[in-house]
C-alpha positions as CSV (number, residue, x, y, z in Angstrom):
1,X,-6.1,-78.0,-76.2
2,X,-9.0,-80.4,-75.7
3,X,-10.6,-80.8,-72.3
4,X,-11.3,-84.2,-70.7
5,X,-14.9,-85.2,-70.6
6,X,-15.1,-86.1,-66.8
7,X,-18.8,-86.9,-66.9
8,X,-18.3,-89.5,-69.6
9,X,-15.5,-91.2,-67.6
10,X,-17.6,-91.0,-64.4
11,X,-20.6,-92.7,-66.2
12,X,-18.5,-95.4,-67.6
13,X,-17.3,-96.0,-63.9
14,X,-20.6,-96.1,-62.6
15,X,-21.9,-98.6,-65.3
16,X,-19.0,-100.9,-64.6
17,X,-19.5,-100.6,-61.0
18,X,-23.2,-101.5,-61.3
19,X,-22.4,-104.3,-63.8
20,X,-20.0,-106.0,-61.2
21,X,-22.4,-105.5,-58.5
22,X,-25.2,-107.3,-60.5
23,X,-22.9,-110.0,-61.5
24,X,-21.9,-110.7,-57.8
25,X,-25.5,-110.5,-56.9
26,X,-26.5,-113.2,-59.5
27,X,-23.5,-115.4,-58.5
28,X,-24.7,-115.4,-54.8
29,X,-28.3,-116.1,-55.9
30,X,-27.0,-119.0,-58.1
31,X,-24.8,-120.4,-55.5
32,X,-28.0,-120.2,-52.7
33,X,-30.1,-122.1,-55.4
34,X,-27.3,-124.7,-55.8
35,X,-26.8,-123.9,-59.5
36,X,-23.2,-124.3,-60.6
37,X,-21.6,-121.9,-63.3
38,X,-19.5,-123.2,-66.0
39,X,-16.0,-122.0,-66.1
40,X,-14.7,-120.1,-69.1
41,X,-12.3,-123.1,-69.9
42,X,-15.0,-125.6,-69.9
43,X,-17.0,-123.5,-72.4
44,X,-14.2,-123.2,-74.6
45,X,-13.6,-126.9,-74.6
46,X,-17.3,-127.8,-75.4
47,X,-16.9,-125.5,-78.5
48,X,-13.8,-127.1,-79.5
49,X,-15.5,-130.5,-79.3
50,X,-18.6,-129.3,-81.3
51,X,-16.5,-128.0,-84.2
52,X,-14.6,-131.5,-84.3
53,X,-18.0,-133.4,-84.4
54,X,-19.5,-131.4,-87.1
55,X,-16.9,-132.2,-89.8
């Protein structure tokens, strides 16, 4: 029977936690500077419009 690799799982969990924390820090920083972030819906609409105009 194979053993679970708990150290790998723990490391992945740590990396996810650090990434989430960094994203949150950048979001707060951007908000403080007055920079608005684009929503994912807006980005996908822009990409769709670019495809139509290149035809």
